[in-house]
C-alpha positions as CSV (number, residue, x, y, z in Angstrom):
1,M,236.5,70.4,106.6
2,D,240.2,70.1,106.5
3,L,240.3,73.9,106.3
4,F,238.6,74.1,109.7
5,V,240.8,71.5,111.3
6,K,244.1,72.9,109.9
7,N,243.2,76.4,111.1
8,G,242.1,75.3,114.5
9,V,238.4,76.4,114.1
10,H,237.2,73.1,115.6
11,A,239.3,73.8,118.8
12,E,238.3,77.5,118.9
13,L,234.6,76.6,118.7
14,K,235.0,73.5,120.9
15,M,233.4,71.2,118.4
16,L,234.0,67.9,116.6
17,V,234.3,68.4,112.9
18,L,233.2,65.3,111.0
19,A,232.4,65.0,107.3
20,E,229.2,63.2,106.3
21,S,231.4,60.5,104.8
22,G,233.0,59.8,108.2
23,F,236.2,61.6,107.7
24,P,238.5,61.8,109.7
25,E,237.9,58.2,110.8
26,Y,239.6,58.7,114.2
27,I,236.8,61.1,115.3
28,V,234.0,58.7,114.5
29,P,234.3,56.5,117.7
30,V,234.4,59.7,119.9
31,A,231.4,61.2,118.1
32,K,229.4,57.9,118.5
33,R,230.3,57.7,122.2
34,L,229.2,61.3,122.8
35,S,226.1,60.9,120.7
36,N,225.1,57.8,122.7
37,E,225.9,59.4,126.1
38,R,224.2,62.7,125.5
39,E,220.8,62.8,123.9
40,D,220.9,66.6,124.1
41,L,224.1,66.8,122.2
42,P,223.5,69.3,119.3
43,V,224.3,68.4,115.8
44,F,225.1,71.2,113.3
45,L,225.1,70.6,109.6
46,L,227.1,72.7,107.2
47,H,226.5,72.0,103.5
48,D,226.9,73.4,100.0
49,A,224.3,75.7,98.5
50,T,223.1,73.0,96.2
51,L,220.2,70.5,96.1
52,H,222.6,67.8,97.2
53,G,223.5,70.0,100.2
54,I,219.9,70.7,101.1
55,E,219.3,67.0,101.3
56,M,222.2,66.4,103.8
57,E,220.0,66.2,106.9
58,E,218.0,63.4,105.4
59,R,221.1,61.5,104.4
60,V,222.8,61.9,107.8
61,L,219.6,60.7,109.6
62,D,219.4,57.7,107.2
63,S,223.1,56.8,107.7
64,D,224.4,54.5,110.3
65,L,227.5,56.6,110.8
66,L,226.2,58.3,114.0
67,P,223.2,57.7,116.2
68,I,221.7,61.2,116.1
69,E,218.0,60.5,115.8
70,G,216.2,62.7,118.4
71,H,219.2,65.0,118.8
72,P,218.6,68.7,118.3
73,I,219.8,69.3,114.7
74,T,220.5,72.8,113.3
75,D,221.0,73.2,109.6
76,L,223.7,75.9,109.3
77,G,224.1,75.2,105.6
78,M,223.8,77.8,102.9
79,F,220.9,77.4,100.6
80,P,220.9,78.6,96.9
81,S,218.4,81.3,98.0
82,D,221.0,82.6,100.4
83,F,223.7,82.6,97.8
84,R,221.4,84.6,95.4
85,K,221.1,87.3,98.1
86,L,224.8,88.0,97.9
87,K,225.3,90.8,95.4
88,R,229.0,90.1,94.9
89,T,228.2,86.6,93.7
90,A,226.3,87.7,90.6
91,D,229.3,87.1,88.4
92,F,230.6,84.1,90.3
93,D,229.6,81.7,87.6
94,P,227.3,83.4,85.1
95,R,226.4,80.0,83.5
96,N,225.2,78.7,86.8
97,E,221.6,79.8,86.6
98,D,220.8,78.3,90.0
99,R,223.7,80.2,91.6
100,T,224.9,77.4,93.7
101,L,228.1,77.5,95.7
102,P,230.2,74.9,97.4
103,A,230.7,75.7,101.1
104,D,234.5,75.6,100.8
105,A,234.5,78.3,98.1
106,M,233.9,80.9,100.9
107,M,236.8,82.6,102.7
108,L,237.8,81.1,106.1
109,P,236.9,84.1,108.2
110,F,233.4,84.2,106.6
111,M,233.0,80.4,107.2
112,T,234.2,80.8,110.8
113,M,231.7,83.6,111.4
114,G,229.0,81.3,110.0
115,L,230.0,78.5,112.3
116,G,230.0,81.0,115.2
117,A,226.4,81.7,114.4
118,M,225.6,78.3,115.8
119,V,225.9,79.7,119.3
120,G,222.8,81.8,118.6
121,G,221.2,79.0,116.6
122,L,221.2,81.0,113.4
123,A,221.2,79.3,110.0
124,F,223.6,80.7,107.5
125,G,221.0,82.8,105.7
126,E,219.8,84.3,108.9
127,M,223.3,85.1,109.8
128,L,223.7,86.9,106.5
129,E,220.5,88.9,107.0
130,E,221.6,89.9,110.6
131,Q,225.0,91.0,109.3
132,N,223.3,93.1,106.7
133,R,220.9,94.7,109.2
134,Q,223.8,95.5,111.5
135,S,225.9,97.0,108.7
136,M,223.0,99.1,107.5
137,A,222.3,100.3,111.1
138,D,225.9,101.3,111.5
139,G,225.6,103.4,108.3
140,G,227.7,101.0,106.3
141,M,227.1,99.3,103.0
142,D,224.9,96.2,102.8
143,F,226.6,92.8,103.2
144,G,227.2,90.9,100.1
């Protein structure tokens, strides 16, 4: 998350960036106010490609950090199945049979592209598949 803020991704995409833990604290009151004022305010979740990451939506909804019940929620997170689709990750951690990946292990341009997919409402895996289709249609190599 710091990577997004320090590189201005939050400003470029015009979004609040807030960790599930409530960091940075100064954003929480703004996020609460906006969440209460706009029932249509979308919430985008970005998480690690792990079981813990997959369960993020449930934790966020059960938390009292933000009143987002009923808000449109889009899970942008990467799932282990998405990570397994990336050919270049086969040797990432050979002992990691589940082939999980923390979200912050990805390069910033790739992460920014993933966040940009939110405009089209694409999940990270869908964005990867679309990138692969476009690359193949352009005669390039497959993505990953």
